[in-house]
Legacy VTK file of the C-alpha trace (Angstrom):
# vtk DataFile Version 3.0
C-alpha trace
ASCII
DATASET POLYDATA
POINTS 254 float
28.995 9.557 -15.964
26.237 10.040 -13.605
26.478 8.264 -9.991
22.502 7.521 -10.380
21.872 6.920 -14.145
18.287 5.796 -13.153
17.714 9.424 -11.532
19.314 10.814 -14.765
16.655 8.451 -17.328
13.697 9.340 -14.741
14.415 13.393 -14.280
14.750 13.012 -18.931
12.063 10.788 -18.852
9.542 13.154 -16.617
10.380 16.244 -18.844
10.091 14.683 -22.386
7.530 12.199 -21.736
3.952 13.667 -21.924
0.870 11.443 -22.345
-2.426 12.006 -24.210
-4.892 13.584 -21.858
-8.902 13.800 -22.164
-9.447 17.546 -21.813
-13.215 18.042 -23.618
-15.763 19.141 -22.857
-17.866 15.715 -23.582
-17.016 12.659 -22.514
-17.205 10.692 -25.511
-14.293 12.024 -27.573
-14.856 12.992 -30.865
-12.364 10.872 -32.352
-12.680 7.717 -29.915
-14.291 4.729 -31.969
-16.984 2.519 -31.108
-18.643 0.137 -33.546
-21.570 -0.713 -33.313
-23.558 -2.173 -30.347
-21.490 -1.161 -27.689
-23.565 -0.049 -24.638
-22.473 2.732 -22.691
-24.337 3.313 -19.288
-24.368 6.446 -17.643
-21.502 8.533 -17.008
-18.806 6.709 -18.963
-16.087 8.681 -20.634
-14.153 7.737 -23.243
-11.134 9.430 -24.088
-8.793 10.400 -27.728
-8.402 7.744 -29.819
-9.576 4.868 -27.538
-11.154 2.250 -29.756
-14.040 -0.002 -28.452
-15.359 -2.965 -30.003
-18.672 -4.533 -30.857
-20.767 -5.584 -28.301
-18.793 -4.628 -25.426
-20.862 -3.054 -22.462
-19.664 -0.405 -20.068
-20.780 0.207 -16.723
-21.265 3.406 -15.041
-18.823 6.312 -14.507
-16.099 4.136 -15.756
-12.984 6.234 -17.350
-11.550 4.438 -20.656
-8.298 6.329 -21.394
-6.739 8.133 -24.165
-5.437 5.617 -27.186
-6.782 2.164 -25.163
-8.051 -0.458 -27.452
-11.054 -2.914 -25.946
-11.910 -5.851 -28.328
-15.535 -7.145 -28.958
-17.946 -8.490 -26.426
-16.416 -7.674 -22.956
-18.266 -6.780 -19.867
-16.772 -3.953 -17.989
-18.292 -2.697 -14.503
-19.341 0.259 -13.197
-16.158 2.748 -11.729
-13.396 0.364 -13.804
-10.155 3.019 -14.877
-8.313 2.033 -17.733
-5.170 3.736 -19.835
-2.487 2.367 -21.292
-4.485 -0.605 -22.224
-4.677 -3.112 -25.225
-7.612 -5.204 -24.443
-8.747 -8.645 -26.335
-12.415 -9.986 -27.209
-14.315 -11.508 -24.570
-12.612 -9.763 -21.112
-14.770 -9.252 -18.182
-13.684 -6.365 -16.041
-15.750 -6.337 -12.761
-16.143 -3.154 -11.086
-13.674 -0.575 -9.484
-10.893 -2.208 -10.914
-7.876 -0.120 -11.962
-5.201 -1.579 -15.117
-2.675 0.783 -16.433
-2.038 3.186 -13.554
1.959 3.380 -12.657
3.713 1.085 -11.410
6.007 1.392 -8.390
9.373 2.826 -9.094
11.399 5.372 -7.242
14.840 6.156 -6.948
17.157 9.008 -5.394
17.242 12.252 -6.940
19.306 15.242 -6.094
16.748 16.643 -3.863
15.321 13.363 -2.472
12.764 10.045 -3.806
11.631 11.285 -6.962
9.306 8.763 -9.627
10.833 7.062 -12.059
8.227 7.575 -14.937
6.686 4.108 -15.853
6.422 4.080 -19.769
4.731 0.549 -21.030
1.375 -0.866 -21.402
-1.234 -3.333 -20.020
-1.994 -5.916 -22.645
-5.152 -8.503 -21.804
-5.605 -11.081 -23.885
-8.588 -12.929 -25.018
-10.724 -14.095 -22.281
-9.431 -12.991 -19.144
-11.237 -12.569 -16.174
-10.176 -9.726 -13.980
-12.541 -9.500 -10.836
-13.256 -6.026 -8.154
-10.783 -4.047 -7.167
-7.733 -5.611 -8.593
-4.897 -3.227 -9.959
-2.667 -3.993 -12.957
0.327 -1.603 -13.227
1.614 -0.539 -16.193
5.060 -1.468 -17.613
8.215 0.712 -16.522
9.824 -0.298 -20.119
8.402 -2.877 -20.992
4.388 -4.192 -21.440
2.426 -6.127 -18.353
0.606 -8.852 -19.832
-2.119 -11.174 -19.025
-2.294 -14.275 -21.469
-5.353 -15.712 -22.584
-8.308 -17.097 -19.861
-6.127 -16.129 -16.923
-9.031 -15.985 -14.262
-8.104 -13.390 -11.544
-10.044 -12.872 -8.420
-11.348 -10.207 -6.552
-8.181 -7.601 -4.887
-5.505 -8.865 -6.751
-2.530 -6.989 -7.344
-0.426 -7.564 -11.051
2.839 -4.874 -10.557
4.601 -3.643 -13.207
6.429 -5.473 -16.193
4.731 -8.800 -14.912
3.921 -11.257 -17.521
1.315 -13.832 -17.019
0.594 -16.909 -18.818
-2.548 -18.577 -20.567
-5.121 -20.694 -18.358
-3.685 -19.213 -15.145
-5.710 -18.516 -12.012
-4.994 -15.759 -8.872
-7.417 -16.156 -5.476
-8.456 -13.588 -3.798
-5.007 -11.255 -2.290
-2.536 -12.551 -4.290
0.370 -9.829 -4.653
2.386 -10.001 -7.690
5.717 -8.043 -7.471
7.106 -6.436 -10.436
8.433 -8.397 -13.382
7.332 -12.115 -12.387
7.388 -14.292 -14.904
4.628 -16.995 -14.642
4.124 -19.876 -17.019
0.606 -21.508 -18.637
-1.447 -23.140 -15.855
-0.013 -21.829 -12.931
-2.408 -21.375 -10.150
-2.008 -19.402 -6.742
-4.077 -19.713 -3.641
-5.333 -16.601 -1.596
-2.784 -14.655 0.074
0.019 -15.626 -1.933
3.319 -13.185 -2.330
5.382 -13.595 -5.473
9.044 -11.452 -4.830
10.064 -9.174 -7.758
11.939 -11.237 -10.698
11.096 -14.912 -9.813
9.736 -17.290 -12.592
7.406 -19.391 -12.030
6.900 -22.472 -14.280
4.197 -23.771 -16.199
1.733 -25.489 -14.101
3.354 -24.466 -10.774
0.680 -24.289 -7.686
1.410 -21.997 -4.760
-0.274 -22.543 -1.804
-2.393 -20.099 0.029
-0.659 -16.867 1.432
2.768 -18.669 0.576
6.118 -16.336 0.571
7.718 -17.492 -3.113
11.226 -15.513 -2.744
12.816 -17.608 -5.787
11.871 -19.262 -9.112
9.933 -22.588 -9.139
10.220 -25.341 -11.546
7.079 -26.139 -13.894
4.650 -28.442 -12.190
5.637 -28.070 -8.561
3.723 -27.830 -5.869
5.288 -25.116 -2.933
4.060 -23.376 0.199
5.150 -21.955 3.044
7.102 -19.017 4.067
9.675 -18.698 2.806
7.958 -20.880 0.061
9.390 -24.743 -0.656
8.363 -27.635 -2.628
5.057 -29.157 -0.138
6.317 -32.211 1.028
9.234 -30.545 2.657
7.072 -27.858 3.748
4.685 -30.981 5.378
7.879 -32.331 6.863
9.024 -29.557 8.232
6.055 -28.144 9.865
5.042 -31.928 11.533
8.563 -31.903 13.031
7.891 -28.410 14.414
4.857 -29.638 15.500
6.257 -32.707 17.432
9.400 -30.818 18.839
6.880 -28.214 20.701
5.087 -31.056 21.740
7.759 -32.777 23.386
9.348 -29.270 25.240
5.475 -28.657 26.271
5.706 -32.523 28.106
9.183 -32.024 29.376
8.143 -28.786 31.276
5.277 -30.441 32.830
7.857 -33.717 34.231
10.209 -30.486 35.768
LINES 1 255
254 0 1 2 3 4 5 6 7 8 9 10 11 12 13 14 15 16 17 18 19 20 21 22 23 24 25 26 27 28 29 30 31 32 33 34 35 36 37 38 39 40 41 42 43 44 45 46 47 48 49 50 51 52 53 54 55 56 57 58 59 60 61 62 63 64 65 66 67 68 69 70 71 72 73 74 75 76 77 78 79 80 81 82 83 84 85 86 87 88 89 90 91 92 93 94 95 96 97 98 99 100 101 102 103 104 105 106 107 108 109 110 111 112 113 114 115 116 117 118 119 120 121 122 123 124 125 126 127 128 129 130 131 132 133 134 135 136 137 138 139 140 141 142 143 144 145 146 147 148 149 150 151 152 153 154 155 156 157 158 159 160 161 162 163 164 165 166 167 168 169 170 171 172 173 174 175 176 177 178 179 180 181 182 183 184 185 186 187 188 189 190 191 192 193 194 195 196 197 198 199 200 201 202 203 204 205 206 207 208 209 210 211 212 213 214 215 216 217 218 219 220 221 222 223 224 225 226 227 228 229 230 231 232 233 234 235 236 237 238 239 240 241 242 243 244 245 246 247 248 249 250 251 252 253
């Protein structure tokens, strides 16, 4: 039995898995399928087997990788990179966003640290908005999923195997670590960070700059670092403020 099964898997997957690449001489692959009314700006690249739905507009210098499927009436900005992804209808993706790049996975191999191949996809459902400079990692084994009508601000990172529900809102600089599950209607303030393998319930609200290290029940409001229920966090902040004031006052009398 292998002492490090993860390393054995990684080495085997690196040898056996060869994703399709666009090696053609033309920017639009001959077997890509574009429905009527697709609007391509200059410099767009579309790989083999990709499918773009009717009425979708794609900005300049955007790259659509092999096998990617994009639905109808989508708006995709310039310099976007999309690979290993299935995207629904009416999705908006702003400039410089990267979808389907490898998630962060590494393990100790015979000669040092080696990458763990990421073999999943990204599934983006109808009506999702992704802001500029967003990074959505493809899954490691399973898929990364973003539910219907979820709205994601600029500069958000979503790690591999994350599952985000419907009608969620993520403000700028939010970081979601791998294998996090987020229920429908959850809301995240700017710069909130979520540790890996955490579950966040339906309708939960996470304050700005909060650091979430454990599961959050549905409907609760958490804030602070480490994040905790809002009222408890406010009580602690108030107590610390009063304790600091008493300490300063005592020092003045001395």
